[in-house]
N, C-alpha and C positions, 0 to 999 in steps of 0.2 A: 806654633813657634818654630822658626827655622833653626835647624841644628847643623846643617851643612851648607857651605857657601855655594856648592854646585846647585843647590835649590834656587839660588837667585836667577840662574839662567832660565829655568822653566817659568818662574814667576814674571820675569821681565819680557818673555817672548811674546811677540805680536803687539807690543805696546803702542806702536806708531808715534812714540815721542820723537820730537825733533831736537837734535843736539847741535849747538852752534860751536864750531871749533875755531878758536882764535889763533891765527897764524899757523895754518894747517900744513905748511910745507916741511914736514918732518916725517921721515919714513917710519920711525918707531910709533908715532901717534897714528899714522895712517894704517899701519898693521893692526893696531887696536881697533880702529874704525872698521876695517875689513872683517875682523873677527866678530864684531858686534853685528854687522850687517848680515854676515853668513849665519849667525844665530838668531836673526830676526828680532834683535833687541830694540833697534831704533833706526831712524833715518838721520842723515847728517847734512849740515850746511858747512862747507869748507871755505873759510875766509882767508885770503892771502894771495900770494903771487900765483896767478892762474897757470902759467906755463910750468912752473916748478911742481905745482900740485898735480897737474895732468901727467907730467913725466913720471913722478913717483907712483901715482895710481897705476899707471901702465906697467911699471916695473914689478909691482907686487900683485898684479892681477885684480885690482879693485875696479870693477866695471859697472856697478849699480848701487842704488841706495843712497846716492849723495848728489848734492848740487854744489858747484864751485861759484863762489862770489868773489870776483877779483878785487884786489886792493893794491894800491901803489906803494904801501909801506907797512911795516909791522904795526905802527901806531894806528894807521887807518884800519887795518884788519881787526885789531882789538876793539876799537871803538864801534865798528860795524857789527862785530859779533855780540858785544854787550847790548847794543841797541836792539838787535834781533830778540834778545831775551826781554828787554824792557818793554818792547812793543807787542810781545806775545807771539811773534813769528817763530820763535823757538822755545823749547821747554827747559833745556839744560845747557849750561856753558861748560866747554871743555878746554883745558889749557893745551895749546900747541907749542910751537917753537918761540916761546916768550917767557920771560922771568915771571915767577908767581907774583912778586911785588908789583911789577908793571901791569899785570892783568888786574890785580885787586885794586890798584889805584884808580883805574877807570871804572871798574865795577862799583866802587863806593862813591862815585861822583853823585851829588844830590840830584842832578838833572835826570838820572836814570831811575830813581825811586826804588832802588834794590836794597837799601839799608833796612835793618830791623831795629837798630839800636843796640844789638848784642855784638860782642866780640866774635869775629870769625876765626875758626880754628879747624885743624885737621882732625877728623874722626876716622879711626881705622877699626875694622872688624877682623878678628883672627879666628881661624879654624886650626886648632892645635892638635896634633896627633895624640891619641889616648886621653884627651880632655873631653868632658861630657857635654860641653856647651860652647857656643860662640862667646868670645870676649870682645867687648867694645872698649877701645882705648883712646884716651884723649889726654895730651896732645903730643904727637911725636914729631912735629915738623913745622910749626908756625909761630906760636907765642913763646918767646924765649924764657921769660921768667914771670909766669902769670901771677897777678895779685889776686886778692880775694874775689873781687868783682869778676875778673876774667875767668877764674876757676868756676864761679857760679854760672857764668854764661856757657862755659865749655860743658858743664853738666847738662844744661838745657839742650844744647846742640846734640850731645851724645844721646840724650834721652829720646830725642826725635828719631835718631837712627835706630835705637833699640826697639822703640815702639813699631817702627816700620818693619822690623824683623819679627814682630809678633810677641815681643816681651811686654806684657801689659803694664806692670809696675816694676821697672828695673831697680835692681839693688846696686848701689853705687859705693865703691870703696875709694876713699881719698887716701892715697898711699904716702907713706913716709918710711923712715928707717926703724921706727919704734911704734908701739901701740898705745902709748900714754902721752898726755900733753906735757911738753917741756918748754918752758918759756925761752930757753936758749935755742930752740929749734922752731922758727916761725911757721914752717910747714905744718907742724903738729897743732899749733894754735889755729891756723886757718882751717884745718880739717875739722876741728871741734866746732868752730863757728858755722861751717857749711852743714854739719850734721844738725845743729840747732835750727838753722834756717829751713831745712827740710821739714823738721818737726813743726815749725810754725807756718808751713806752706808758703814760704817765700820762694822756695824752689819746688814747683809742683810735680806731681806724677811720679815721684821716686821715693825710695828709702835710702838714706845716706848714713854712712858711719865712717868714722876715722878719728884719729890716724890709725891706719892698719898697715903693717908690713905686707909685702906681696904674698908671702906664704900663708899668712892668716886670712888674706882676702880670697884666696882661691882654693885653699885646702881646709876642709872641715876638721880633719885630724890635727893639723897644725894649730888651728884655733882652739880646739878642745884641750890640746896639750898645754897651751898657755893660759887656759881658764878664761878664754874670751867668750862672753855670752852676748850675741848680737845677731839680728836677723840678716845681716850682711856677711859676717865673717864666714869664710869658706864657701859662700854662695854668690859672690859678686858677679853681676852681669857687665858692669862698667867699672873700669879702672881709671882713676884720675891721677896722672903723673905729676910729680912736684915741679918739674921744669923740663925744658926741651932736651937737655942732656939725658935725663933718665928715660924720657919717652923715646928718644932716638935709639938709645942703646937697647931698650926693651924690644922695639920694632925689629931691629936688625938681628938681635939674638934669636927672636922667635922665627924669623924667616930663614936666616942663614945657618943657624945651629939647630933650632927646633923643628925645621922643615914645615913651618906653618904656612897655610894659605892665608892671604889677606886681601881685603878690598877696602878702599878709602874714599873719602869725600871731604870737601871743605864745606862746613855748615856755618850758619850764622846770618847769612843773607836771605833774601826772599826766595832765591833759587840756588840749589846746591851746585857746586862746581866739581867737575871731574878733573882730577889731577893725576897724571901718571908720570913716573920717573923713568929715565933710561935704564936705571938699575932694576926696575921691576920686571918680573917675568911676564911673558905674554898672557899667562893665566891670570895674573894679578890685574893686568890692564883690563882684560875682558870682564872679570868679576867686579872691578870698580865701576865700569860703565853700567853693568847690570844693577849694582847696588843703588846707584844714583837714579836709574830709571824707576826702581821700586819706591824710593823715597819720593820721587816726583809724582808717582801714581797714588801715593797715600799709604804705601806699605803693604805688609802681608796681613791678610784677614784671618 
C-alpha cells in the first residue's frame, strides 16, 4: 500500500504510456508535461496550434518525449485528442487550455464509446503532514450537489483509485455534520442508504459507514470519545463530501493551510482524465500525471 505520494513517481517511471493533451498551447500544462517527461513517466501527444506549442516548448526547454499534432481550432484539437483515446493511439487524456465542461462534452459523445454509465467526478488523493495514511476524497470540483446515485458512482470511482494505490478493501466515510440520521438533513439519510447498499453488495469492494463527521472519520480517539463503534470510524481511506462547497473548502484548506500534497484525476469514464489547475503547484501537476499513469497501468501491486 502506498503511503507517500512521492512513491507514485517511482511506480509510474518507465511506463511508456501515451498522454493525449487537448489544446496544449498552455505554458503551465507544458511545464507539467516537461516534468513528467524528465521523470520518464509518459510520452505525450500535443494537440493544438502548432506554432504556439513549438514556441512555448522552446521557451521552457521541452525538447523531447512529445509529438505535436496540429489543429486549426480548440474544438478541432479537443476532438482529435479524444479520438486518439477512443482509437487506442493514446492511453490517457489531459486537459490543456480548454474548459473542463467543453472537454467532457466531447469525451462523452456516444461516437467515442468512452462512457461507462457512471457519473464522472473528481477524485483527489491527499498526503497530509503527520497523518498516517493517504486520504482519497470525492468530490471537490465537479458534481455540484450529488444525489444518491451520483454519490454511489463517486464511491465506485474513488474505490478504483484507492485500489490502484494498493488499498485492497477501502473504508469509506460518507461525511455530514452529525453522526446520526436526521430526517431534516438529507445528507444523513443518503449516508445511511449508501452504508446499507454496501452491505448488500450494491456498491462492491468497499466498507461504507455514515453519516460520520470529519473528526470521527479520521480520528479513532474522536470516534471512541463519541462512542461510535464502526469498522470505518477513525480509519477511513475515502471521504465522500456532501457537496461541492464542502469538497472545495476541504481541498483548499488541506493544501493552503495544512500544507498537504495532492494528486487528482477525473474518473467515471473508460479512461481517466488528467486535470491540472493554474493554482496547483508544479509538484501537484507532476503527481497528478503519475497517479493517472498508475491507474491506467492497473495500480500498485
